[in-house]
All heavy atoms as an XYZ file, in Angstrom:
701
protein
N      16.658    -72.138     24.693
C      17.030    -71.934     23.316
C      17.018    -73.295     22.632
O      17.444    -74.282     23.197
C      18.425    -71.319     23.223
C      18.518    -69.937     23.837
S      20.192    -69.278     23.837
C      20.350    -68.796     22.144
N      16.545    -73.329     21.428
C      16.468    -74.594     20.713
C      16.634    -74.342     19.222
O      16.108    -73.371     18.693
C      15.117    -75.254     20.983
C      15.135    -76.722     20.663
O      16.099    -77.246     20.135
N      14.044    -77.383     20.989
N      17.376    -75.202     18.566
C      17.556    -75.113     17.112
C      17.273    -76.481     16.522
O      17.693    -77.499     17.063
C      18.967    -74.671     16.764
N      16.553    -76.501     15.412
C      16.249    -77.757     14.734
C      16.940    -77.751     13.385
O      16.809    -76.811     12.613
C      14.745    -77.914     14.551
C      14.389    -79.214     13.895
C      12.890    -79.366     13.800
N      12.583    -80.448     12.899
C      11.520    -81.182     12.997
N      10.650    -80.958     13.934
N      11.294    -82.138     12.140
N      17.696    -78.811     13.132
C      18.455    -78.926     11.886
C      17.824    -80.032     11.053
O      17.607    -81.129     11.537
C      19.928    -79.283     12.183
C      20.711    -79.406     10.894
C      20.548    -78.238     13.096
N      17.519    -79.723      9.792
C      16.976    -80.731      8.887
C      17.947    -80.924      7.737
O      18.373    -79.962      7.108
C      15.610    -80.298      8.367
C      14.566    -80.222      9.451
C      13.190    -79.902      8.908
O      12.835    -80.399      7.826
O      12.473    -79.138      9.576
N      18.285    -82.189      7.488
C      19.161    -82.525      6.364
C      18.530    -83.694      5.636
O      18.598    -84.832      6.088
C      20.555    -82.900      6.865
C      21.265    -81.708      7.476
C      22.720    -81.976      7.743
N      23.323    -80.769      8.283
C      24.173    -80.753      9.277
N      24.569    -81.870      9.832
N      24.663    -79.618      9.719
N      17.905    -83.375      4.525
C      17.202    -84.417      3.775
C      16.055    -84.965      4.605
O      15.216    -84.218      5.074
N      16.035    -86.270      4.801
C      14.958    -86.875      5.591
C      15.356    -87.043      7.058
O      14.659    -87.700      7.817
C      14.553    -88.222      4.993
C      15.695    -89.229      4.990
O      16.850    -88.823      5.213
O      15.426    -90.414      4.769
N      16.458    -86.444      7.464
C      16.919    -86.547      8.853
C      16.843    -85.177      9.523
O      17.011    -84.149      8.878
C      18.364    -87.051      8.890
C      18.504    -88.437      8.293
C      19.926    -88.881      8.220
N      20.533    -88.843      9.557
C      21.831    -88.918      9.773
N      22.667    -89.017      8.764
N      22.312    -88.885     10.987
N      16.596    -85.185     10.818
C      16.601    -83.931     11.555
C      17.192    -84.161     12.939
O      17.234    -85.264     13.443
C      15.211    -83.313     11.657
C      14.231    -84.121     12.445
C      13.415    -85.103     11.980
C      13.996    -84.025     13.852
N      12.677    -85.631     13.000
C      13.012    -84.988     14.168
C      14.504    -83.238     14.870
C      12.535    -85.160     15.457
C      14.031    -83.416     16.160
C      13.051    -84.366     16.431
N      17.663    -83.075     13.509
C      18.255    -83.124     14.836
C      17.873    -81.857     15.573
O      17.827    -80.775     14.990
C      19.774    -83.224     14.734
C      20.476    -83.204     16.038
S      22.237    -83.330     15.718
C      22.750    -84.041     17.235
N      17.617    -81.965     16.854
C      17.294    -80.816     17.682
C      18.444    -80.592     18.660
O      18.875    -81.522     19.328
C      15.988    -81.068     18.428
O      15.673    -79.965     19.237
N      18.928    -79.366     18.712
C      20.005    -79.002     19.623
C      19.458    -77.908     20.531
O      18.913    -76.925     20.054
C      21.238    -78.473     18.848
C      22.347    -78.101     19.811
C      21.711    -79.494     17.829
N      19.589    -78.096     21.827
C      19.023    -77.111     22.735
C      19.904    -76.860     23.933
O      20.852    -77.580     24.201
N      19.568    -75.804     24.649
C      20.281    -75.445     25.869
C      19.344    -74.632     26.741
O      18.468    -73.927     26.239
C      21.531    -74.637     25.535
N      19.532    -74.734     28.040
C      18.748    -73.886     28.932
C      19.292    -72.459     28.853
O      20.444    -72.244     28.492
C      18.846    -74.379     30.390
O      20.221    -74.393     30.780
C      18.253    -75.760     30.552
N      18.466    -71.525     29.172
C      18.882    -70.132     29.157
C      19.692    -69.879     30.431
O      19.206    -70.094     31.537
C      17.663    -69.189     29.098
C      18.096    -67.738     29.176
C      16.851    -69.462     27.839
N      20.944    -69.456     30.291
C      21.784    -69.229     31.470
C      21.164    -68.218     32.428
O      20.537    -67.253     32.000
C      23.090    -68.676     30.891
C      23.092    -69.109     29.470
C      21.652    -69.164     29.051
N      21.324    -68.476     33.696
C      20.909    -67.575     34.774
C      19.396    -67.466     34.928
O      18.917    -66.616     35.657
C      21.522    -66.174     34.599
C      22.983    -66.205     34.279
C      23.445    -65.812     33.044
C      23.889    -66.672     35.211
C      24.792    -65.852     32.740
C      25.245    -66.719     34.920
C      25.699    -66.312     33.681
N      18.645    -68.300     34.259
C      17.195    -68.281     34.438
C      16.831    -69.188     35.616
O      17.569    -70.110     35.952
C      16.483    -68.730     33.164
O      16.829    -70.056     32.856
N      15.699    -68.937     36.273
C      15.296    -69.761     37.412
C      15.141    -71.232     37.017
O      14.689    -71.547     35.922
C      13.942    -69.180     37.820
C      13.938    -67.796     37.265
C      14.748    -67.866     36.005
N      15.530    -72.101     37.920
C      15.413    -73.531     37.672
C      15.177    -74.232     38.999
O      15.665    -73.798     40.035
C      16.692    -74.058     37.018
C      16.484    -75.367     36.277
O      15.335    -75.853     36.220
O      17.469    -75.917     35.756
N      14.425    -75.325     38.960
C      14.183    -76.133     40.153
C      15.224    -77.236     40.232
O      15.591    -77.830     39.221
C      12.796    -76.771     40.105
C      11.716    -75.841     40.537
C      10.863    -75.139     39.732
C      11.367    -75.489     41.873
N      10.023    -74.379     40.485
C      10.305    -74.572     41.812
C      11.864    -75.849     43.128
C       9.725    -74.018     42.947
C      11.278    -75.302     44.261
C      10.222    -74.400     44.159
N      15.685    -77.505     41.426
C      16.608    -78.608     41.684
C      15.988    -79.499     42.744
O      15.268    -79.011     43.623
C      17.967    -78.080     42.177
C      18.686    -77.287     41.124
C      18.511    -75.914     41.013
C      19.517    -77.916     40.214
C      19.155    -75.189     40.031
C      20.169    -77.204     39.227
C      19.985    -75.840     39.146
O      20.623    -75.131     38.167
N      16.250    -80.769     42.653
C      15.726    -81.692     43.660
C      16.645    -82.900     43.774
O      17.422    -83.188     42.879
C      14.307    -82.130     43.314
C      14.212    -82.885     42.027
C      14.012    -82.368     40.780
C      14.347    -84.298     41.850
N      14.023    -83.369     39.846
C      14.220    -84.580     40.478
C      14.571    -85.363     42.729
C      14.304    -85.854     39.967
C      14.652    -86.643     42.212
C      14.513    -86.871     40.840
N      16.551    -83.550     44.902
C      17.298    -84.772     45.144
C      16.613    -85.530     46.277
O      15.717    -85.001     46.939
C      18.777    -84.480     45.489
O      19.511    -85.706     45.478
C      18.916    -83.825     46.853
N      17.032    -86.730     46.488
C      16.521    -87.524     47.599
C      17.616    -87.602     48.654
O      18.763    -87.956     48.363
C      16.102    -88.934     47.133
C      15.634    -89.764     48.312
C      15.011    -88.836     46.071
N      17.273    -87.214     49.865
C      18.191    -87.264     50.999
C      18.512    -88.725     51.322
O      17.695    -89.611     51.052
C      17.513    -86.575     52.196
C      18.406    -86.348     53.356
N      18.607    -87.289     54.328
C      19.154    -85.268     53.706
C      19.430    -86.810     55.241
N      19.783    -85.578     54.889
N      19.682    -89.033     51.877
C      20.020    -90.421     52.223
C      18.982    -91.113     53.113
O      18.862    -92.338     53.095
C      21.367    -90.301     52.950
C      21.981    -89.066     52.371
C      20.824    -88.132     52.120
N      18.195    -90.321     53.858
C      17.148    -90.910     54.704
C      15.870    -91.203     53.927
O      14.906    -91.703     54.480
C      16.815    -89.979     55.883
O      16.326    -88.734     55.346
C      18.018    -89.731     56.758
N      15.860    -90.835     52.625
C      14.687    -91.079     51.790
C      13.763    -89.891     51.661
O      12.769    -89.944     50.952
N      14.082    -88.800     52.338
C      13.251    -87.600     52.248
C      13.603    -86.812     50.988
O      14.713    -86.872     50.482
C      13.450    -86.739     53.502
C      13.013    -87.449     54.763
C      13.540    -86.758     55.997
O      14.708    -86.416     56.072
N      12.655    -86.558     56.963
N      12.636    -86.051     50.505
C      12.760    -85.295     49.268
C      13.232    -83.881     49.573
O      12.665    -83.198     50.428
C      11.394    -85.280     48.576
C      11.392    -84.666     47.216
C      11.907    -85.350     46.131
C      10.855    -83.409     47.026
C      11.903    -84.789     44.861
C      10.836    -82.838     45.770
C      11.361    -83.528     44.690
N      14.278    -83.432     48.878
C      14.787    -82.062     49.000
C      14.533    -81.326     47.699
O      14.708    -81.889     46.615
C      16.302    -82.072     49.235
C      16.785    -82.530     50.599
C      18.180    -83.104     50.491
C      16.760    -81.368     51.555
N      14.125    -80.049     47.786
C      13.932    -79.256     46.571
C      14.380    -77.822     46.837
O      14.390    -77.352     47.971
C      12.467    -79.286     46.138
O      11.644    -78.683     47.124
N      14.751    -77.137     45.751
C      15.184    -75.750     45.855
C      15.000    -75.053     44.518
O      15.083    -75.674     43.464
C      16.651    -75.685     46.270
N      14.732    -73.768     44.581
C      14.636    -72.920     43.402
C      15.918    -72.111     43.327
O      16.350    -71.522     44.332
C      13.416    -71.998     43.499
C      13.183    -71.039     42.356
C      12.942    -71.794     41.045
C      11.993    -70.133     42.658
N      16.542    -72.054     42.147
C      17.852    -71.425     42.008
C      17.867    -69.932     42.316
O      18.909    -69.373     42.603
C      18.396    -71.661     40.602
O      17.565    -71.036     39.648
N      16.722    -69.275     42.287
C      16.688    -67.835     42.550
C      16.470    -67.501     44.022
O      16.440    -66.332     44.388
C      15.580    -67.164     41.715
O      14.351    -67.810     42.010
C      15.895    -67.234     40.238
N      16.298    -68.505     44.862
C      16.077    -68.285     46.298
C      17.146    -69.035     47.093
O      17.592    -70.100     46.700
C      14.694    -68.785     46.697
N      17.554    -68.463     48.182
C      18.522    -69.116     49.062
C      17.701    -69.921     50.075
O      17.600    -69.569     51.252
C      19.366    -68.055     49.748
C      20.725    -68.518     50.227
C      21.785    -67.639     50.280
C      20.948    -69.824     50.630
C      23.032    -68.034     50.728
C      22.184    -70.237     51.075
C      23.220    -69.335     51.126
O      24.444    -69.742     51.570
N      17.082    -71.005     49.593
C      16.124    -71.756     50.399
C      16.099    -73.208     49.938
O      16.083    -73.484     48.745
C      14.744    -71.115     50.226
C      13.648    -71.800     50.924
C      12.323    -71.047     50.791
N      11.946    -70.831     49.406
C      11.701    -69.646     48.854
N      11.804    -68.547     49.552
N      11.367    -69.539     47.598
N      16.096    -74.117     50.885
C      15.978    -75.554     50.604
C      14.779    -76.079     51.379
O      14.610    -75.768     52.568
C      17.251    -76.315     51.025
C      18.456    -75.815     50.234
C      17.066    -77.819     50.850
C      19.781    -76.339     50.738
N      13.939    -76.854     50.731
C      12.790    -77.477     51.383
C      13.056    -78.961     51.569
O      13.390    -79.653     50.612
C      11.523    -77.292     50.547
C      11.168    -75.832     50.390
O      11.199    -75.080     51.350
N      10.855    -75.430     49.175
N      12.907    -79.444     52.797
C      13.092    -80.852     53.122
C      11.755    -81.391     53.592
O      11.240    -80.982     54.638
C      14.153    -81.022     54.215
C      14.354    -82.425     54.767
C      14.829    -83.387     53.685
C      15.332    -82.395     55.941
N      11.156    -82.278     52.789
C       9.874    -82.862     53.170
C      10.082    -83.852     54.302
O      10.980    -84.685     54.256
C       9.226    -83.554     51.973
C       8.761    -82.580     50.914
C       7.952    -83.247     49.821
O       7.461    -84.368     50.035
O       7.814    -82.633     48.762
N       9.238    -83.734     55.324
C       9.283    -84.630     56.468
C       7.878    -85.155     56.734
O       6.908    -84.632     56.197
C       9.818    -83.903     57.704
C      11.231    -83.391     57.528
C      11.729    -82.677     58.766
O      10.996    -81.940     59.409
N      12.993    -82.909     59.098
N       7.782    -86.135     57.605
C       6.475    -86.717     57.906
C       5.494    -85.680     58.446
O       4.321    -85.707     58.128
C       6.620    -87.861     58.914
C       7.364    -89.052     58.324
O       7.352    -89.201     57.082
O       7.957    -89.818     59.098
N       5.978    -84.736     59.242
C       5.099    -83.740     59.848
C       4.954    -82.475     59.023
O       4.361    -81.503     59.478
N       5.486    -82.416     57.824
C       5.408    -81.215     56.992
C       6.710    -80.978     56.266
O       7.420    -81.915     55.926
N       7.032    -79.710     56.080
C       8.235    -79.341     55.342
C       9.143    -78.515     56.246
O       8.702    -77.551     56.872
C       7.878    -78.528     54.075
C       9.128    -78.017     53.378
C       7.047    -79.368     53.128
N      10.398    -78.909     56.325
C      11.409    -78.120     57.009
C      12.045    -77.224     55.957
O      12.561    -77.707     54.948
C      12.475    -79.014     57.640
C      13.700    -78.289     58.203
C      13.307    -77.400     59.373
C      14.769    -79.292     58.597
N      11.984    -75.917     56.185
C      12.556    -74.966     55.228
C      13.826    -74.368     55.832
O      13.801    -73.807     56.919
C      11.562    -73.864     54.904
C      12.147    -72.800     53.980
C      11.119    -71.855     53.486
N      10.352    -72.555     52.459
C       9.217    -72.109     51.950
N       8.679    -71.005     52.370
N       8.601    -72.793     51.019
N      14.911    -74.497     55.101
C      16.183    -73.907     55.490
C      16.371    -72.702     54.578
O      16.446    -72.846     53.359
C      17.332    -74.920     55.314
C      17.035    -76.186     56.122
C      18.661    -74.295     55.699
C      17.872    -77.375     55.723
N      16.428    -71.511     55.187
C      16.416    -70.287     54.386
C      17.378    -69.254     54.978
O      17.528    -69.170     56.187
C      14.993    -69.732     54.373
C      14.762    -68.567     53.484
C      13.282    -68.232     53.376
O      12.482    -68.718     54.185
O      12.933    -67.478     52.471
N      18.020    -68.499     54.117
C      18.936    -67.439     54.539
C      18.630    -66.174     53.742
O      18.250    -66.233     52.577
C      20.395    -67.837     54.266
C      20.853    -69.068     54.982
C      21.035    -68.804     56.472
N      21.541    -69.971     57.161
C      20.789    -70.839     57.836
N      19.492    -70.689     57.897
N      21.336    -71.861     58.457
N      18.828    -65.041     54.386
C      18.730    -63.771     53.672
C      19.971    -63.639     52.806
O      21.062    -64.053     53.202
C      18.660    -62.599     54.650
C      17.353    -62.579     55.402
O      16.320    -62.959     54.871
N      17.403    -62.141     56.644
N      19.817    -63.086     51.629
C      20.953    -62.912     50.734
C      20.685    -61.782     49.758
O      19.543    -61.391     49.535
C      21.248    -64.200     49.961
C      20.281    -64.458     48.854
N      18.963    -64.786     49.068
C      20.433    -64.402     47.511
C      18.346    -64.930     47.908
N      19.211    -64.699     46.943
N      21.746    -61.273     49.218
C      21.656    -60.271     48.157
C      22.171    -60.930     46.887
O      23.338    -61.313     46.823
C      22.512    -59.036     48.494
O      22.061    -58.495     49.737
C      22.406    -57.992     47.403
N      21.306    -61.110     45.894
C      21.755    -61.747     44.651
C      22.905    -60.972     44.008
O      22.945    -59.743     44.063
C      20.518    -61.715     43.752
C      19.369    -61.532     44.683
C      19.902    -60.737     45.841
N      23.822    -61.695     43.426
C      24.955    -61.097     42.722
C      24.540    -60.867     41.268
O      24.028    -61.774     40.614
C      26.189    -62.027     42.786
C      27.345    -61.448     41.993
C      26.581    -62.273     44.232
N      24.763    -59.675     40.792
C      24.399    -59.356     39.407
C      25.332    -60.075     38.438
O      26.515    -60.263     38.704
C      24.480    -57.849     39.183
N      24.768    -60.484     37.309
C      25.559    -61.107     36.246
C      26.089    -59.989     35.360
O      25.329    -59.129     34.899
C      24.682    -62.076     35.412
C      25.474    -62.652     34.254
C      24.115    -63.164     36.301
N      27.380    -60.005     35.124
C      27.968    -58.939     34.299
C      27.595    -59.145     32.834
O      27.295    -60.263     32.400
C      29.492    -58.929     34.436
O      30.047    -60.068     33.816
N      27.620    -58.074     32.074
C      27.332    -58.163     30.638
C      28.317    -59.107     29.953
O      27.936    -59.890     29.091
C      27.400    -56.786     29.977
C      26.240    -55.886     30.394
O      25.214    -56.416     30.873
O      26.375    -54.656     30.246
N      29.592    -59.050     30.359
C      30.616    -59.907     29.761
C      30.307    -61.384     30.013
O      30.381    -62.213     29.104
C      31.991    -59.545     30.312
C      33.096    -60.376     29.690
O      33.188    -60.388     28.438
O      33.855    -61.006     30.445
N      29.951    -61.713     31.253
C      29.631    -63.105     31.580
C      28.399    -63.584     30.815
O      28.362    -64.681     30.267
C      29.415    -63.252     33.085
C      29.242    -64.680     33.537
C      29.154    -64.801     35.042
O      29.047    -63.772     35.742
O      29.180    -65.950     35.519
N      27.371    -62.751     30.764
C      26.149    -63.089     30.027
C      26.455    -63.315     28.539
O      26.014    -64.286     27.939
C      25.116    -61.975     30.188
C      23.785    -62.278     29.528
C      22.768    -61.151     29.703
N      22.517    -60.844     31.106
C      22.951    -59.750     31.740
N      23.666    -58.848     31.100
N      22.672    -59.551     33.007
N      27.264    -62.429     27.966
C      27.611    -62.558     26.549
C      28.429    -63.821     26.271
O      28.236    -64.477     25.245
C      28.373    -61.322     26.074
C      27.502    -60.092     26.026
O      26.279    -60.186     25.928
N      28.116    -58.920     26.126
N      29.355    -64.173     27.178
C      30.144    -65.397     26.996
C      29.266    -66.638     27.002
O      29.443    -67.540     26.192
C      31.229    -65.511     28.060
C      32.443    -64.659     27.763
C      33.569    -64.875     28.754
N      33.184    -64.275     30.035
C      33.216    -64.897     31.207
N      33.633    -66.126     31.300
N      32.849    -64.280     32.305
N      28.297    -66.696     27.906
C      27.389    -67.847     27.944
C      26.541    -67.923     26.672
O      26.364    -68.989     26.089
C      26.484    -67.779     29.178
C      27.141    -68.264     30.415
N      27.162    -69.589     30.769
C      27.808    -67.609     31.379
C      27.813    -69.730     31.905
N      28.219    -68.532     32.294
N      26.015    -66.785     26.253
C      25.203    -66.752     25.039
C      26.023    -67.182     23.822
O      25.566    -67.986     23.008
C      24.629    -65.355     24.823
C      23.763    -65.267     23.576
C      23.204    -63.870     23.354
O      23.527    -62.951     24.119
O      22.429    -63.710     22.399
N      27.235    -66.679     23.714
C      28.083    -67.019     22.571
C      28.426    -68.504     22.565
O      28.459    -69.146     21.516
C      29.357    -66.172     22.561
C      30.094    -66.239     21.252
C      29.241    -65.763     20.087
O      28.652    -64.686     20.133
N      29.145    -66.556     19.047
N      28.680    -69.080     23.728
C      28.969    -70.515     23.813
C      27.807    -71.360     23.319
O      28.001    -72.338     22.586
N      26.590    -70.985     23.692
C      25.400    -71.706     23.234
C      25.251    -71.568     21.722
O      25.016    -72.549     21.011
C      24.140    -71.191     23.957
C      24.194    -71.583     25.438
C      22.875    -71.744     23.301
C      23.148    -70.890     26.283
N      25.384    -70.352     21.218
C      25.255    -70.132     19.768
C      26.327    -70.902     18.994
O      26.047    -71.484     17.943
C      25.342    -68.643     19.453
C      24.159    -67.801     19.929
C      24.456    -66.322     19.732
C      22.884    -68.215     19.224
N      27.553    -70.941     19.512
C      28.623    -71.690     18.839
C      28.292    -73.176     18.754
O      28.517    -73.810     17.717
C      29.958    -71.484     19.549
C      30.516    -70.088     19.359
O      30.103    -69.357     18.465
N      31.432    -69.703     20.230
N      27.765    -73.752     19.852
C      27.393    -75.171     19.826
C      26.278    -75.429     18.816
O      26.299    -76.418     18.092
C      26.964    -75.635     21.226
C      28.149    -75.828     22.165
C      27.757    -76.519     23.438
N      26.743    -75.842     24.227
C      26.971    -74.852     25.086
N      28.198    -74.404     25.266
N      25.987    -74.318     25.766
N      25.297    -74.536     18.746
C      24.196    -74.715     17.793
C      24.676    -74.540     16.369
O      24.236    -75.254     15.467
C      23.068    -73.730     18.115
C      22.333    -74.058     19.377
S      21.006    -72.866     19.660
C      20.136    -73.668     20.986
N      25.596    -73.614     16.130
C      26.081    -73.362     14.772
C      26.947    -74.494     14.229
O      27.145    -74.602     13.031
C      26.834    -72.030     14.728
C      25.886    -70.871     14.807
C      26.594    -69.542     14.747
N      25.602    -68.469     14.761
C      25.736    -67.347     15.436
N      26.840    -67.111     16.111
N      24.792    -66.437     15.393
N      27.482    -75.340     15.133
C      28.187    -76.520     14.649
C      27.258    -77.437     13.869
O      27.677    -78.162     12.999
C      28.794    -77.289     15.822
C      30.054    -76.676     16.338
C      30.691    -77.539     17.404
N      31.206    -76.646     18.428
C      31.115    -76.828     19.729
N      30.535    -77.913     20.202
N      31.606    -75.961     20.568
N      25.968    -77.394     14.211
C      24.982    -78.245     13.524
C      24.288    -77.514     12.396
O      23.884    -78.107     11.416
C      23.932    -78.755     14.532
C      24.567    -79.576     15.583
C      24.879    -79.217     16.849
C      25.028    -80.927     15.430
N      25.495    -80.248     17.498
C      25.594    -81.319     16.657
C      25.005    -81.836     14.389
C      26.138    -82.566     16.860
C      25.549    -83.094     14.606
C      26.112    -83.446     15.831
N      24.130    -76.184     12.571
C      23.444    -75.400     11.541
C      24.009    -73.977     11.604
O      23.742    -73.257     12.559
C      21.945    -75.393     11.782
C      21.169    -74.631     10.720
O      21.789    -74.077      9.788
O      19.933    -74.591     10.813
N      24.761    -73.594     10.596
C      25.427    -72.292     10.601
C      24.437    -71.126     10.665
O      24.806    -70.039     11.075
C      26.301    -72.151      9.355
N      23.204    -71.341     10.270
C      22.199    -70.266     10.278
C      21.596    -70.085     11.628
O      20.845    -69.186     11.891
């Protein structure tokens, strides 16, 4: 989600990621190896010299309730409306 506010010759962009949408995460392990994961999978990939070590578990995703989804959406809209009421 993104909102652009223009005031005279100035403008500002206010944005937020869409809650609960897939996202990639990554970090560097203390040994210098690269770790990556996708938020929708219960899986971590660890790059090694001989290939990739995949740590994976079976899981059942938890559904997001309508109330929780609405609270996140409202929070984003409230932050954007602080800059532009429309």
